Each structure stands twice: as C-alpha cells, then as structure tokens.
C-alpha positions as CSV (number, residue, x, y, z in Angstrom):
1,M,-6.7,56.1,-8.4
2,S,-9.3,56.7,-5.7
3,L,-8.4,56.6,-2.0
4,F,-10.3,53.3,-1.7
5,H,-8.3,51.7,-4.5
6,A,-5.1,53.0,-3.0
7,A,-6.0,51.5,0.4
8,E,-7.0,48.2,-1.2
9,F,-3.7,48.1,-3.1
10,V,-1.7,48.8,0.1
11,C,-3.6,46.0,2.0
12,N,-3.0,43.6,-0.9
13,S,0.7,44.5,-0.9
14,V,1.0,43.9,2.9
15,L,-0.8,40.6,2.6
16,A,1.4,39.5,-0.4
17,N,4.5,40.5,1.6
18,R,3.4,38.5,4.6
19,I,2.7,35.4,2.5
20,A,6.1,35.8,0.7
21,H,7.8,36.0,4.1
22,N,6.1,32.8,5.3
23,A,7.1,31.0,2.0
24,R,10.7,32.2,2.4
25,N,10.7,30.8,6.0
26,E,9.3,27.5,4.9
27,L,11.8,27.2,2.1
28,Y,14.7,28.0,4.5
29,H,13.6,25.3,6.9
30,F,13.2,22.8,4.1
31,L,16.7,23.5,2.7
32,M,18.3,23.3,6.2
33,A,16.5,20.0,6.9
34,V,17.7,18.6,3.5
35,E,21.2,19.7,4.1
36,K,21.3,18.1,7.6
37,Y,19.3,14.9,7.1
38,G,19.0,14.3,3.4
39,L,16.1,14.6,1.0
40,D,14.8,11.1,1.7
41,A,14.5,11.7,5.4
42,V,12.7,15.0,4.9
43,V,10.2,13.4,2.5
44,Q,9.6,10.5,4.9
45,E,9.1,12.9,7.8
46,T,6.8,15.0,5.8
47,R,4.8,11.9,4.9
48,K,4.4,11.0,8.5
49,L,3.3,14.5,9.4
50,L,0.7,14.5,6.6
51,E,-0.6,11.1,7.8
52,E,-1.0,12.6,11.3
53,R,-3.1,15.3,9.7
54,G,-5.4,12.8,8.2
55,C,-4.0,11.8,4.8
56,S,-3.8,8.2,3.7
57,Y,-0.3,6.7,3.3
58,L,-0.4,6.9,-0.5
59,E,-1.8,10.4,-0.5
60,A,0.7,11.6,2.0
61,S,3.5,10.0,0.0
62,R,2.4,11.7,-3.2
63,I,2.0,15.1,-1.6
64,S,5.3,14.9,0.3
65,I,7.2,14.1,-2.9
66,E,5.4,16.9,-4.8
67,R,6.1,19.4,-2.1
68,A,9.8,18.5,-2.1
69,T,9.9,18.8,-5.8
70,Y,8.3,22.3,-5.8
71,M,10.6,23.4,-3.0
72,L,13.7,22.3,-4.9
73,E,12.4,24.1,-8.0
74,M,12.0,27.3,-6.1
75,A,15.4,26.9,-4.5
76,T,17.0,26.5,-7.9
77,G,15.2,29.5,-9.3
78,Q,13.0,27.6,-11.8
79,K,10.2,29.9,-12.5
80,T,6.6,28.6,-13.1
81,Y,4.1,31.2,-12.1
82,Q,5.9,34.3,-13.4
83,P,5.7,33.0,-17.0
84,V,2.1,31.9,-16.3
85,R,1.2,35.4,-15.1
86,D,3.0,37.0,-18.0
87,G,1.1,34.7,-20.4
88,L,-2.2,35.6,-18.8
89,N,-1.4,39.3,-18.9
90,N,-0.5,39.0,-22.6
91,Q,-3.7,37.1,-23.3
92,K,-5.7,39.8,-21.5
93,R,-4.0,42.5,-23.5
94,A,-4.8,40.7,-26.7
95,E,-8.5,40.4,-25.7
96,D,-8.7,44.1,-24.8
97,A,-7.0,45.2,-28.1
98,P,-9.5,46.5,-30.7
99,H,-10.2,43.9,-33.3
100,T,-9.2,45.2,-36.7
101,A,-10.7,42.5,-38.9
102,R,-14.0,43.5,-40.5
103,L,-16.3,40.9,-41.9
104,D,-19.0,43.3,-43.0
105,Y,-19.8,42.8,-46.6
106,D,-22.4,44.6,-48.7
107,Y,-24.0,42.2,-51.2
C-alpha cells in the first residue's frame, strides 16, 4: 500500500468514525425522547420540525414516520446495510473470478 493510499484510508476511517458518532448521538436522543414522551409525540414533533424546514405536511409526515421506523430498526439491531454490503462484495468477487466456461468450438 502506498503512502498516499494509507493516508486516504486513515482519512476515510476518521470520517466514518465521526459519522458513526453523530448517528449514535442521534439514536440516543431519539430513544430518550421516545422513552420520555412516547413514539407518537416524537413523530409529531419531527413532522413539525420538517415542516419548519420547508417540507409539506404530507411529506413531513411520511419522512418523520420513516425516520422513526429506521431508528427503531437500528435500536433493535435489525441489520439492513451490512447484508447489502456483503451481497455487493460477493457480487464483485463473482465478477472478478475467472470465467471457466468456454464456448469456443471448432467446426
């Protein structure tokens, strides 16, 4: 691995760690709000916030429900993107594998 690639890897790792930390904090605040105020109140407050940010009522309602669903999935440990990444990695390995079928015929 070249020095450039090593530096790039470290930068990407630091960035990924920062993003993971932000996501962890967001999940923590979501779970604490749900525990204290209930899921319905959190979804409604999220909808109001999204409307303030320029979303229509219907769009804000849909997004707030989807976000709450995703946060609850993460909190319960339901994995989505790890299997997706594994599948893509396996797909890439299959594409990189030498193709053993030969369709060359001498007639």
